[in-house]
Structure formats: structure tokens, C-alpha cells
C-alpha positions as CSV (number, residue, x, y, z in Angstrom):
1,M,-51.3,-3.0,-81.1
2,A,-48.0,-1.7,-79.7
3,W,-46.4,1.6,-78.6
4,I,-43.1,2.9,-77.3
5,N,-43.1,4.0,-73.7
6,D,-41.1,6.9,-72.2
7,D,-38.1,4.6,-71.5
8,G,-37.9,3.8,-75.2
9,L,-39.2,0.2,-74.7
10,R,-41.8,-1.3,-77.1
11,V,-44.9,-2.3,-75.2
12,R,-47.1,-5.0,-76.8
13,F,-50.4,-6.5,-76.0
14,A,-52.3,-9.8,-76.6
15,S,-51.2,-12.0,-79.4
16,E,-48.5,-9.5,-80.6
17,E,-46.9,-9.6,-77.2
18,A,-46.2,-13.4,-77.4
19,A,-45.5,-13.5,-81.2
20,D,-41.8,-12.7,-81.1
21,T,-40.5,-15.0,-78.5
22,P,-39.8,-18.7,-78.8
23,I,-39.4,-19.2,-75.1
24,G,-41.5,-18.1,-72.1
25,E,-42.1,-18.7,-68.4
26,Y,-45.3,-18.5,-66.5
27,G,-45.8,-18.5,-62.7
28,N,-44.6,-16.6,-59.7
29,F,-41.6,-17.2,-57.5
30,D,-43.4,-18.2,-54.3
31,P,-42.2,-21.6,-52.9
32,G,-44.6,-24.3,-54.0
33,S,-46.1,-22.5,-56.9
34,I,-46.0,-24.2,-60.3
35,H,-44.0,-22.6,-63.1
36,L,-44.3,-23.5,-66.8
37,V,-41.4,-23.0,-69.1
38,Q,-42.3,-23.3,-72.8
39,L,-39.7,-23.5,-75.6
40,E,-40.6,-23.4,-79.3
41,I,-38.8,-26.0,-81.4
42,N,-38.6,-25.9,-85.2
43,P,-36.0,-26.5,-87.9
44,T,-34.7,-22.9,-87.5
45,V,-34.2,-23.3,-83.7
46,L,-32.8,-26.9,-84.1
47,N,-30.5,-25.8,-86.9
48,A,-27.7,-28.3,-86.5
49,V,-26.9,-31.8,-85.2
50,A,-25.5,-30.2,-82.1
51,T,-26.5,-28.9,-78.7
52,N,-28.4,-25.6,-78.4
53,T,-28.5,-23.8,-75.0
54,Y,-31.4,-21.5,-74.2
55,T,-30.3,-18.8,-71.9
56,S,-33.6,-16.9,-71.8
57,V,-34.9,-18.9,-68.9
58,R,-33.0,-20.0,-65.9
59,F,-33.9,-22.8,-63.5
60,P,-32.9,-21.5,-60.0
61,G,-30.1,-22.8,-57.9
62,A,-27.3,-21.8,-55.5
63,N,-29.7,-20.2,-53.0
64,D,-32.2,-21.4,-50.4
65,Q,-34.7,-22.4,-53.1
66,T,-34.2,-25.2,-55.6
67,C,-36.4,-26.7,-58.4
68,F,-38.5,-29.8,-58.4
69,I,-39.2,-30.8,-62.0
70,A,-42.9,-31.9,-61.8
71,K,-43.2,-33.0,-65.4
72,A,-42.1,-32.3,-68.9
73,E,-43.7,-32.9,-72.3
74,V,-43.2,-32.2,-76.0
75,H,-46.3,-30.9,-77.8
76,V,-46.4,-31.2,-81.6
77,E,-48.1,-28.3,-83.5
78,E,-46.8,-29.2,-87.0
79,A,-45.5,-32.7,-87.8
80,F,-41.7,-33.1,-87.7
81,D,-39.9,-34.5,-90.8
82,S,-36.2,-35.1,-91.7
83,A,-34.2,-37.0,-94.3
84,G,-34.6,-40.7,-93.7
85,D,-36.9,-40.0,-90.7
86,A,-33.7,-40.0,-88.6
87,F,-34.4,-37.0,-86.4
88,T,-34.1,-37.4,-82.6
89,L,-34.4,-34.8,-79.9
90,T,-32.6,-34.9,-76.5
91,I,-33.5,-32.3,-73.8
92,G,-31.4,-31.5,-70.7
93,F,-29.6,-28.8,-68.8
94,S,-26.4,-26.9,-68.7
95,N,-24.9,-24.8,-65.9
96,V,-24.7,-21.1,-66.4
97,D,-20.9,-21.4,-66.7
98,G,-21.4,-23.5,-69.9
99,T,-20.6,-26.9,-68.4
100,V,-23.0,-29.8,-68.8
101,Y,-25.3,-30.4,-65.8
102,D,-27.4,-33.3,-67.3
103,A,-27.5,-33.4,-71.1
104,D,-30.5,-35.7,-71.2
105,G,-32.1,-35.0,-67.8
106,I,-35.5,-34.3,-69.4
107,D,-35.4,-37.0,-72.1
108,V,-33.0,-38.8,-74.3
109,A,-33.3,-39.3,-78.1
110,I,-37.0,-38.8,-78.6
111,A,-37.6,-40.5,-82.0
112,Q,-39.1,-38.5,-84.9
113,T,-41.9,-41.2,-85.1
114,A,-43.1,-39.9,-81.7
115,M,-43.4,-36.4,-83.2
116,D,-44.6,-36.9,-86.7
117,A,-48.2,-36.0,-86.4
118,V,-50.1,-32.9,-85.4
119,G,-51.2,-33.2,-81.8
120,D,-48.6,-35.8,-80.7
121,V,-47.6,-35.4,-77.0
122,V,-44.4,-37.0,-75.7
123,T,-44.3,-37.5,-72.0
124,C,-40.6,-37.0,-71.0
125,D,-39.0,-39.5,-68.7
126,G,-35.5,-38.3,-68.1
127,A,-33.7,-38.8,-64.8
128,K,-34.4,-35.2,-63.6
129,V,-38.2,-35.4,-64.2
130,K,-40.1,-35.9,-61.0
131,T,-36.9,-35.1,-59.1
132,R,-35.5,-32.2,-57.1
133,L,-32.5,-30.7,-58.9
134,D,-29.3,-30.6,-56.8
135,N,-27.7,-27.9,-58.8
136,T,-25.4,-25.4,-57.1
137,Q,-25.9,-22.7,-59.8
138,P,-28.8,-21.7,-62.1
139,L,-29.4,-24.0,-65.1
140,Y,-30.3,-23.4,-68.7
141,L,-32.5,-25.7,-70.8
142,T,-30.6,-27.4,-73.7
143,T,-31.7,-29.4,-76.7
144,A,-29.5,-31.7,-78.9
145,V,-30.4,-33.0,-82.3
146,G,-29.3,-36.5,-83.3
147,G,-29.4,-38.4,-86.6
148,A,-30.6,-35.6,-88.9
149,V,-31.7,-32.0,-88.7
150,P,-35.5,-31.7,-89.0
151,T,-36.6,-30.1,-92.3
152,A,-40.2,-29.4,-91.1
153,G,-42.1,-29.3,-87.9
154,K,-43.0,-27.1,-85.0
155,G,-43.6,-28.0,-81.4
156,W,-43.2,-26.9,-77.8
157,V,-41.0,-28.3,-75.0
158,K,-42.9,-27.7,-71.8
159,V,-41.4,-28.1,-68.4
160,W,-43.4,-27.7,-65.2
161,Y,-41.5,-27.1,-62.0
162,Y,-41.9,-25.6,-58.6
163,L,-39.5,-24.0,-56.1
164,T,-38.8,-25.7,-52.8
165,N,-36.9,-24.8,-49.7
166,E,-36.1,-28.4,-48.9
């Protein structure tokens, strides 16, 4: 069920509220609290052998609080497939000004074979996982496809982080 409020904004509830967005963030902005960023990945989102930048969620920087990336995972909801089983996925960060911060800071070239069955979970091990980010400006999450564009599949990139004053 949805309705339009007095400001002209559509208000949604329950499953309809989450249905339209491929990215979301959960948590509050108190130091030490855990945040979860989820990004849906599928052939439409990963539409080219190129880098995609997701500007909907920013990882903080350039203030008295920075991020510590606690962990990151890829969860497979529908098996990924591509021509020749050649699909790879790299996950990283870019600065808000468009420059690369760390193109593979979450994980580099995750093989399709690690994402080819429902329920697969890939534990990411990039250089920025389990590390405090030293960014001087906010960061965006990026994905890059290598080898081949996926023709089927659906999954979620999940990044858990918390803010720190240190």
C-alpha cells in the first residue's frame, strides 16, 4: 500500500517500500554502531565490462569520523551465468570527485564459479576489509565486470562498517 503525502512524496510500506531500490543502508550514525550497505547486482546493473559507480550510498570521510570496514560479502540469490563462464566481479571505492580511491578494496576478480549456485556466499578479502579507511572525502561503492557480462543471476554485495573517531 502507498499514498502521496502533502509534500507530493510517495510513501510506501513493508515490501513495497523496499521493492524499487537496488541499494540500501541500515544503521544509525552514532560512533561504533554497525551499518550495513546492500547493493543488488544482476545483469542489468552490471551491464558492461566496465566500472559502475553507485552514488546512492556514501561512506563518510573528511570529518572527525571515518569508516572501519568490518566485513564484506557477496550473497547469491540466483546463480550467475555468462558466455564461457568468464564473468568476474571486482568491488571497490571511488572518491566523490570521480577519481579512484581503491578499485579493488573490497575484492578483486571474484570468479563466476564462486557465484554460480543459489546460496553461495563469497567472503570478500580486499585490502580495505577489516581496515580503517583513510579517505579525505566521502566514497562511493564501485563494481567492475571482467571477462564477460553476466547473462543471468542476482545477488547482493553487503558491506558492514562502523564509524570511528580514531
